[in-house]
N, C-alpha and C positions, 0 to 999 in steps of 0.2 A: 504494500500500500504506500501511498505518498503522492508526491508531485513529480512528474517526469517532464523533462524538456527534450525535444528532438531537434536535431540540426535540420534547418530548412533545405540545406544543400544536399545532404547525404541521407537523411532519415535516421542516422545513428543517434543513440541517446547521448545528449550533451551533458546532462546532470540529472540527479535524482535526489529529492529531499524525502527521506524515509519518514513515514509517519503511520501510526496505527489508526485505522478508522473503520467505521461500520459501513461506509459507503463513499461515494465520490461527489464532491461539491465543485462546480465549475468555478475556477478562480477568476478574479477580475485583474486587469492589467492597466497600469499607467504607462503607456507607451513612451511618453515624453521623458519621464523620469527613470524609466527602466525598472519599475517595481511591479511585483506580482503579490497580490494579497490572497492568501490561501487558508481555508478552514479545514480542520480535521478534528476528530473527537477531542473536545476539551481545550483546543488551542486555535488561536488566530495568528498567522505568520505573515511577516513582510519579507519577501524574498527578492534578492537581486537577480534580475532576469539574465544578466550576462553570464553568471557562473553558478547560480543556485545557492549562493551564500545567504543564510538566514540573518537578515539585518536585525530583526526583532521578533520575539514570540511572546505572546501573553496567554496565560491560562484562563479558562472560562469555567465557571461553576455550573451546576445543573440548573436548568436543562443544558446539556453540553454535547449531545450526539449529532453527528452529521450523517445524512442519508443520501439525498439526491436533490440538489437545488442549485442556487446561484449566489455567489458573493457579489455585491453591487458596489461599484465605484461611482461616487457623486463628485463631480468637479465642475460646478457652474456658479451662477451668481448667488446661490444659497450657501456655498461653502464647499470645503473638501472633506468628504466623509467616506468611510467604508461601512456599509450596512450588511449585517449578517443575520441569518435565521438559524435557530437551534431547536431541536426536538429531544425528548427523552422518553425512555421506556419506564424509568423508575423515578420515584420521588426523591427529594433531597437527601434522604438517608441512604440512597443507593440500593435499597433492599425491597421496598414496597413498590409493587407493580403499579404504575400510573401512566396511562396513555391518553387521558383527557385533561384539558386545561394544564398542559405541561409543555408548552412551547414558549419561545422567547424571540424577541427582536432586539438586537444590540447594535448600536452605532458607535463607531470609533473614529478618531481623527487620524491624520497621516502618520502619527507616531504610535498608533494603536492605543492611545489613551481612551478610556470609555467616556463617551459624551453622554449617552443615556441608554436606558434599557427598559423594555416592557416584558415582564414575565407572566406566567400563568395565563397565557393566551390559549384560546380554543382552536388551535390550528393543527394541521395534519402532518403525518410522517414525511410526506414528500411535497410540502407546499413550496411555492416559489415567491420571491419578493418582486415587487414592482415599484419603480421610482419614476415620478414625473412631476415637474413643476413644484418642487419643494415638498412633495408628499410621498410617504412610504406606505405601501399597502401590502397586506398579506391576507390570504383566504382564511376561512374558518371551517370547522367540522372535522370529522374523523373518517378514517378508512384504514385498512390493513390492521384490524384488531381493535381499533378505538371505536367506541359507541357512545354518542352523545344523546342525552335525553332532554326533554323540555325544549325551550326555544331561546334561552338566554344567549346561546352561542350563534344564533342565526343573524349575522350582520357582516357588513364589510366596513372597516374603519380606515381612515387615512390619518397618518401621524406626521407631524412636522419633522422634517429631516434635521432641523436645527435643535429642537427642544424635546421631541417625543410627545408633545401635547397632541391630544386628539383634535384634528381639524374638523372632521365631520364623521358621522356614523350613519350608514344606510341600513335601515331595518328590513330584514328579509324573513321575519318570523312567520309570516302567513304562508310561506312556500314549503313544500315537502321535499326535502333533499337530505343527503347524508353528509356531503362535504363540498367545499369549493376549494380546489387545489390551485387553480391558475386564474389570475386576474390581469391579463395584459392591458396596456394602455395604447389607445390610438384615437385620433380624430377628436381629442378633447374629452374622451370618455374612458372609464375603466370598464372592461368587459369580463364579467364574472361567470365562469362556466361551472355549473353544479353537476354533481354526481348523485345518482340515486336510481330508483326504479324507473323514473322518468327524469330527463335532464332539462335544465333551463339555461338560457343565456341571458344574463341581466346587463342592461345598459345603464351605467351609473355616471352621472354628470361629474366630471373631474373637479370642477370648481366648488360645487355645492354639496355633492354626495346624494343628490336627488335621484331616485329610481325613475328612469324615463321609460323603460320598456322591459318586459319579461317575456322572452320567447320560449314557448313550451315545445320541445322536440317530440313529446309523446312517445319517447323511447329512451333507453339508457344509452348515453354517449359518453364513453370514458376511455382513457388511455393513460398509461404510466408516464408518457412523454407530455411536455407542456404543449398547449395549442399555440398557434402563431397567427399573425395578421398580415395580410398582403393584398394590395390592390382592392381594398374595400371588402375583403372577405376574411372570416375566421376559418382557419383550417384546423380541424380537430381529429385526432386519432379515434377510431371506433373499434375497440377490440371485439365487442359483441357482434358486430356485423362485418368484421374482418375488412375494414376499409377506412376511408377518410370521409368525414362529413364537412362540407363546405357551406358556410352560412354567409349570405350577403348582409353587410352591415352599413356600408357607405358607398357613395358614388363619387365620381371624379377623382379617384385616387389611383396613382401609379406607383406608390411606394412599395418596395419589396421588403420582405422580412430579412434582416441582415445576418442573423445568427441564431443559435439555439435559444438564447435569452435576450433577443434584440441585438443591440450593439455588441459584437463579439469581444470587445475590450472591457466595456463597463457593465454589461449584463443587466441593464436597467429594465429589461422586459417591456420595452416601450418603443413606439414609433414616434419620431419627431412630428410635431404638428405640421400638417400639409395644407397650404393655402388652396382654397377651392374645394377641398374634400368635405363632404358633410354626411352625417348619418342619415340613413333611410330606414323605413320599417324593415325589420329583419325577416328574411325568408331563407328557407333551407334548400340546398342543392346536395346531390350525392355525386361524388367523383371517385372512381376507383373502388367502389364497393362491389365485391363479387356477387353478393346477395344483399340488396339494399335492406331488406327485412327478412327475417326467417319466415319462410312461407308456411303459415299456419294452415291447418286443414280448411277447406272451403266450408261455408255455412251449409248445414243440413236441415232438412225439415224435421221438426220435433217428432220423435217416435212416441206415440201415445202409450205404448207398452213399456217404455223405458223405466227401469227402477230408479228411484231418486237416491242414488248411491250416497250422496252427501249426508242424507238423513237416515237411510235404511241399511247402511253398510259401513264397515270400516275398511280402509285400504292401507296396505303396508308394502314396503319394498325391501329387498334384501341388501340393497346398496343404494348409493346416490351421492352426488356432490352436495356438500353441506354449505350452501349459500342461499341468500334470500330469494334468488330467482328460481331455485330448483327445489320444489317441495312436493312430496307425494300427495298433499292435499289438492294440488293443482289438477290432478287427474279426474277429479269429480266436481270441480267448481263451475262447470258449464262454460268456461271461457277458453276457447281454442288458442288464444294468444299466450296463455301460461302453459308451463310444462314441468314435467319431472325429467331429470337429467342423470343418466347413469355414469359410472366411473370409467377409468381408462383401462380396466382389465378386459382383455380380449374375450368376447362372449362365446366363441366356439370352445374355448378352454374352460371358461367359468361363467355359465349363464347367469344372467340377472333375472330375478323373479318379482313380479307384481302380484299381490294377493288381495282378493276382494272377499271379505267375510260378511255375509248377509246377517241381518239381525234375526231372521227366521228362515227356515228352508224355503226356497223358491223354485218354481218350475220355469226354466228358462229355455230360450230357443235361439238367441243371437248374442254375440259379443262383438262390439265394434271398437277398434283400436285406431286412434288418430295420432300420427307421428308428425314430423316436421322436417322440412328441407332446411339445412343450416350449412352455410359455407358451400353451397351448391351440392350438398350430399344429403340424400334421404337417410334419416337416422334410424331406420328400421328396415331390415331385409328379411330375416327369418324369425319366426316365432311359433310357439305352440300354445294351445289353450287346453287346460285340464279342469275337471270338476272333482270335488271331494266326495268320497263315499264313506260315511262314518268318520273315522279318525284318520283315514288314509286317502291318498289320491288314486283315481282310476287311471293309473299310468299306462295300462295296456290299451286303453280306448280313449285317446285324446279327442276332445270336441272338435279341434281343428289343428291342422299342420300347414303353415304358410311358408313358402320358400320363394326367394327371389322377388319379393314384393316390390312393385314399382309405383304404387299408389300411396298417397299421403294417408288416406283413410281406407281401412279394410273392414268389411263386415263379414263375420264368420257365422253362417247359419247352419243349424244342425237339428237333428230330431230332439224334441224336448226332453230335458232331463231334470230331475229334482235333486237339488243339492243345497248345501249351506255355504259353499265357498267356490270361487273360481280362481284359477292360477294362470297367469300369462307368463310363459317362460321365453325370455328373449334370447335368441341364439346367434344373431349377427346383425351388423349394420353394413351400409355400403361404404363405410370408411375403409381405407387401406389397412388400418390397425384393428378393424373389426370391433371397435369399442365406442364409447360415449353415445349410447342410445338416448333418444328423446321420445317421450310419449306425452302428448298434450291432453288427451281425454280418453277415458274408458267408459263405454256405455254397455249395459247389460239389459236385454229385453226379456220380459216375461212372455210365456206362451199365452195363447188366448184362454180366457176363463173356461174352466171345465176340462181342459186338456190335461191328461195324466202324463207325467214324465216317466221315461224308462228308468229302470234301476241300474245303477252302475256297480261293478265289482271292484273292490280295492285291489290294487296291484302296483308293483313298483314301476317307475319310469326307467326304461331300459338303460339309459346312459347317465342316470343321476348319481353323482358322487355322494358319499356319505356326508361330506362337508356341506354340500348344497342343501341337502335335506335338513341338516342341522340349522343352517341359516334361515331357511323358511320357517322352521319351528320357532326360532328366536324372534323373527320378525313378527310372528303372530302372538308372541307372549308365552309360548310353550318353552319353559326353561327346564332342561334336563340337568339333574343333579349327579355329579361325579365325585368320588367313585360310587359305584353301585353297592359295594359291600359295606356292611356296618362295622365300624371300628369296635374291636373286642379287646379291652385293656388287658385281659388275662394273657393274651398271646404275646404281649410285649412289643416294644418298638423294633427289636431285632427281627421279629417275624415279618413285619411289614417292610422293613428295609430290604430284607433278603428276598421277599416276594417281588418287590419292585425290580431289583437287579436281575432276578431270574427271568422276569417278563421281558426286560430289555435285551438280555442275551438271547432269548428265544425268538422275539419278534422285532426288536428294535435295532438290529445291525443293518449295515449297508447291503441290501439285496437289490439295489437299483442300478440302472445303467449297465454298461458292458463289463466293468470291473467291480466285482463285489469285494467287500472288505469287512474286517471286524470293528470298524468305527461305528459309533452310535448315532442314530438319526435324531435330529432335533425335534421333529414333530411326529406324533402318532395320534391317530384318531382312536379314542379309548374303546368304543364298541368293537371295531374290527381289528384294532392293534396293527394298522397299516398306515403308511404315509398317505395323505389325502390325494396326492398326485396332481394338485392344482394350487395356485397361490391362495393363501389365506389372508383375510382382512387383519390388519394390525389391531391389537387390543388397545383400549384407550391409554394414551401416554406413550405408546410405542411407535417408533418410526419403522417403515418397511425395511430400511437398510440396517436395522439393528438385530435382525434375526436371520437364521439360516433356513430359508423357506424350502429348499430342496436338498438339504444335506445336513451336515453336522459341523459344530464349532468346538474345537478342542478347548478353547478358552472357557466356554461354558461348562465343559466336562471335567475341568481340573479337579475340583473337589469330589466329584463322583468317582473318578478313577482312584483318588487317594482313599476314599471310603471303601472301594472294592478291595484294596489291600487289607484294610482293617477287618473287613468282613471275612476274608480268608483266615486272618489271624484268630478271630474270635470263634469261627465255626470249625476251623481245621480243614476246610475244603479249599484246595489250591486253585480251583477253577476260576474264582473271581479275580485273583491277582493275575493269573495267566491270561484271562480275557483282557484285563487292563493293559498288560504288557503287549499283547498282540495288537491292540488298538494303537498304542504308541509306536510300535515298530513299523506298522504300516504307514502311519502318518509321517514319521521321520524319513522313511524311505521314498515315499511317493509324492508328498504334498509340498515341501518347500520349493520355492521358485529358484530355478538355476540362475536366472539373471541377477537376482539380488540376494538370495539366500534366505529371504524372509518367509516366515510361516504364514499361511492363509488362516489366520485366527484373529480374535480380538473383538472390537466393537462392531466392525463392519465385515471384514473378510471372513470367509469360511470355506469349507470344501463341499462342492456341489456333487452329490452322489450320482445324479442323473447324467451329468456331463463329464464326470471324472476330471474336474478342473476347478480352479478357484471360483467361488461365487462372491462377487464384489472383489475389488482389487485394492481397497484402501486399508492399509495396515495401521491399526491404532490399538494400543494396549487398553483393555477395558478396566484393568485394575492391577494390583500387585500380584506377582507370582511367587508362591512360597519357595524358599531356597531348597527345601526337600524335593520339590518337583523338578527344579533345574538339575539337582543331583540325579534324579531318576532318569531324566532325558539323557544326561551325560553318560550314564552307565549303558544305555541302550544304543546311542549313536552320537558320540561326541562331535563328529564333524558337522552334523546337522546343527548342533547348538552353536558351534563356532560360526556357521553360516548365518544363523539368526543374529548373533552379536555383530558380525560384520555388516549385515544388512541394516541394522539400526542407524548406521551413519547416513542412510537415505532420508532420515528425518531431519538431519542438520541442513538448514537452508543457507547458512552463512558460516563458512569454515574459519573465518577470522574471529567473529564474535561468539561462535558456536551457538547461535540462536537456532532453535528447531521449530518444526511444525509437528503437532501431534499426529497428523496424517502423513502417510508416505505411500507411494506407489509400489506395490510388491512386484510389478512386472518390469519396471524400467529403472535402472540406477541413475541417480543424478550425476551430471558431468562435473569434473573438477578442472577448472574453476566452475563454481556454481553459476547457472543462468541468472541474469539480472531479473529483478522484479519478483523473486519468490517471497512470499509473506510468512513471517513466523507466527506460530500460535503456541508459545512456549509456556504452557501450563506447568507450574512447579512439580506437580505430582508425576507428570510424564517424564520430567528430568530424572526423578528417582527411579522410575520404571526402567530407564535406560542404564543408569549407573549400576544397578544391582546385577543384571546379566553381564555387563562389561567387567565388573569387578570379579564376578564368579569365573568368567572365562580366563581372566588374568590369573586368578589363583590356580587354575588348572594348567595353563600354557606358559605362564610367566612372560607372555608377550607384552612389552611395555606400552604398546599403543592403546590397549584397552584401559589401562590405568590413566594414560594421558587423556583419553576421551572423557573418562569419568571426572577427572579434575577440572577439565575445561568446562564441562557441563555445570559443575558446582560453582566455578568462578563466574560463569555467566549469570547464575542466580544471585551470587553475592554482589555483583556490580549493580543489579537492579533493585536491591532491597532499599526501603525508604523508612525514615522515621515517621511516627514515633514507635511503631512496632518492630522496625528493622526486619520485616519479612519481605520475601520476594513478592511482587505484585501478581495479579491474576495472569497477566501477560505483559510483555514489554510495552511500555507506554501507558499502561493503566495506572490509575491512582489508588486502587484498592487491592487489598490482599484477601485471600480466601483461606480461612483457618483450616478447613478440611484438606485443601490441596497442600498447604504448608505442613500439616501433620503427616500427610502421606509421604511427602518428600523426606521428612525427618526419619520416619520409620524405615524407608528404603536405605537411607544413609547409615542408620544404625546397623541394619542387616549387612550392608556392604562392608562396613568397618570391621566387622567380626571376621571377615575373610582375609584381611590384611595382616601381615606379621606385626 
């Protein structure tokens, strides 16, 4: 991270001001004086453009985080100022989560002396600053996790660049929106673009703050990038419709937008006033939009026999994107413009299911599914419809099987059946990745009065995986309790520990892919004691990259393998220790990467049993490894342990300071000298995780390089420690220490010290 300067002649890097930051803020430049003003987390810098020398740096208190916006240079009749915007995820104590009313605007002079500041502002994580005619403006509202309630935050205010006093305040409380991120200036007006279920463009008089016009797009128009103004038009990114929205706002204008934030040197996010140009009533144009609007299903004549599902049924889905625009309730709201949106999991591999549970048994004869064309792709291709018979589905006799559907709305008619639930099983979309289905409406029609429905027989769905059935049950509120056996205290804990290990050795080894092994699989379905054979949804609080979905992770199994040794010692049966040794021998022989020596284990990397290759390639220690385990690995294959120790140097991103990143690529060694621009993430505890194996291998081989690496890692921490605690910070450049990380480092150092003479 930091500020990089490239030679205009060669494109080579001229200099680099290293700085730790959560994002990138576009710096402003005083071309005449040769100064660059640059924001990074907790700091504002004045840098000499010629050579990158930091002329001055000032610290900034919370809110102090930089994400993605502009530093503004003001140099006009109102004075010389550097205007900055700041956001924070935490309150002033650095611990309490706070994403609302936690932004700040600070204005400094040329020597970075603070002129004024306004804190506790209700602005967003990626808001931009706008400067025009002595006034500084920033948007309000939240996004990316922040949620504002009430209406106190719904305004746009202009502050005097000289004093910070409020010049005017435009009240927007009567409008429904989530946030205003961008407020560019042009034609004597500020143009505030709102985000929400429907977006507005507000025209605000630059002199008085009066709201002159509010244009309703009647659709959500939003993009992470700031909008721009050119030739009398506002150009806005539109992620939802995958294109650009162009809105006419003025006539007689020929001015082009000069840079990302207006003037590319000062970043004022404003156009100079243009004689002859004048605002006109706003109107919207679409340019470059592949699908101007998602094509909702066409209107249909009301079906008099349709069940009022919103009142007479409950609807569930086994998956879905968790955002305001994608709700399962939309399937029965009668509005074809709203929709439910599935996830990115390929449907042929892992079908998504929508379940309709009637309040009483119904005799039905039709199910209608309305999908949507989005980004020129119909979001439903193949699906099946099933009815429930008793407590199970009639899997052998689906009500409908639809393949290669090319219509937005499909009605499936069938002989009447009596059931209390219908299941729509989505099997594919027309997208190349076979994912992200969209369903706008589901309609179920009753048979004519007096018609008797045929009886269905419960039977399994032929290709339904155990996990899919479990998800359907969970979606409907049927919670299965595991384990099925009742705990019997008289049997003692040893009985249950032994039973578990016996089950893992019988059913939980690697029997997948071409090469089977004695390694243990990470996931088993309890009823079948088999791997589910498909991706599983992450449990709450878990990231997909933190688990071994198709294999095993030795790091997760360290304590289990140690316990298997103890089990042999307690029971007198050698098979448990033998199985643990077989697991480790296979891993040490087949799994380390030859390019780096690193093991595919830890917080992300693991061994994929189906591919017989690493699953994820990011090496990161999840925690400390007991010395006894290193000893065990050494007895089995010492050269593999040496390879892991050598590979740990791949974490070191700066061989001079010995700064490291907790993440390393297990497939590709870093070059020496290191490439420029590598970012450290030098958590103290990870330094301890490296020092211990390095010291261990030094104690075995007497190779001095491992001791040298250990000492340099410790020295790196010592250089970073700060008063009053004299502890190393969370990472280089941070102002806080983490006690857990510091204690972890201390424990690793104590263990390592015991290995030295």
